[in-house]
C-alpha positions in Angstrom: 145.6 96.7 90.5 144.4 99.7 88.7 140.6 100.5 89.3 138.6 102.8 86.2 135.4 104.2 87.6 133.1 107.3 85.9 131.7 109.9 88.8 130.2 112.2 87.8 131.0 113.7 84.2 134.5 112.2 84.6 136.7 109.3 84.7 139.3 108.2 86.8 142.1 106.1 86.7 144.1 105.0 90.2 147.1 102.7 89.8 149.4 101.3 93.0 151.9 104.0 93.4 155.3 105.0 95.6 154.3 108.7 96.7 157.4 110.8 98.5 155.9 112.4 101.4 158.7 114.5 103.6 158.1 112.7 107.1 159.0 113.4 111.4 162.7 113.9 110.3 162.2 116.0 106.5 163.3 113.2 105.0 161.4 112.2 102.1 160.1 109.1 101.8 158.6 106.0 99.4 154.6 105.7 100.8 153.1 103.0 99.6 149.9 104.8 98.1 148.5 106.0 94.4 148.2 107.7 92.1 145.2 109.2 90.7 144.4 110.7 87.4 141.4 112.4 86.9 139.9 112.5 82.6 137.1 114.3 80.7 135.2 111.0 80.4 134.3 112.6 76.7 137.7 112.9 75.7 140.6 110.6 78.0 143.8 111.7 76.0 145.3 114.1 78.2 144.5 114.1 82.0 142.7 117.3 83.6 144.2 116.4 87.5 146.7 113.6 88.1 146.7 113.7 92.5 148.7 111.4 94.5 147.7 110.3 97.5 149.9 108.2 100.4 149.0 106.1 103.3 149.8 107.6 106.7 148.9 111.2 104.5 146.2 111.0 102.8 144.5 107.4 103.5 144.7 105.8 106.4 145.1 102.1 104.8 146.4 101.3 100.9 142.7 100.4 99.8 142.4 100.9 96.3 138.4 101.9 97.4 139.6 104.2 100.3 141.5 105.6 97.4 138.5 105.8 95.0 136.5 107.5 97.9 139.1 110.4 97.9 138.6 111.3 94.5 135.6 111.2 94.6 135.7 114.0 96.8 138.5 116.1 95.3 135.9 115.9 92.5 133.1 117.0 94.7 135.6 119.9 95.8 137.6 120.3 93.2 134.6 120.5 89.7 134.5 123.5 89.1 137.9 124.4 89.1 138.4 121.1 87.4 135.9 121.5 84.8 137.4 125.5 84.1 140.7 123.0 83.4 138.3 120.6 80.8 137.3 124.8 78.8 140.7 125.4 78.6 142.2 122.7 77.8 140.0 122.0 74.5 139.4 126.2 73.7 136.6 126.8 71.1 135.9 123.5 69.6 
């Protein structure tokens, strides 16, 4: 199923997905994984960022909790850039 969680001023929505990744043969193939949408927790209309996580690439297992941890790690490492994107989007409101 879908999970939604709040983390450091962001709302994270994680949905099972079939992201495409390039395999060893150079083929683009669908993989088990998740779509991770990151929203400003105050204004949830437009995602600040969307990332895809695939098993065997960004994830070890097809586990939504592992995807949630990946999202938190991503926010921790990209927090400043995500905030700047939110400020650009909101402008001088």
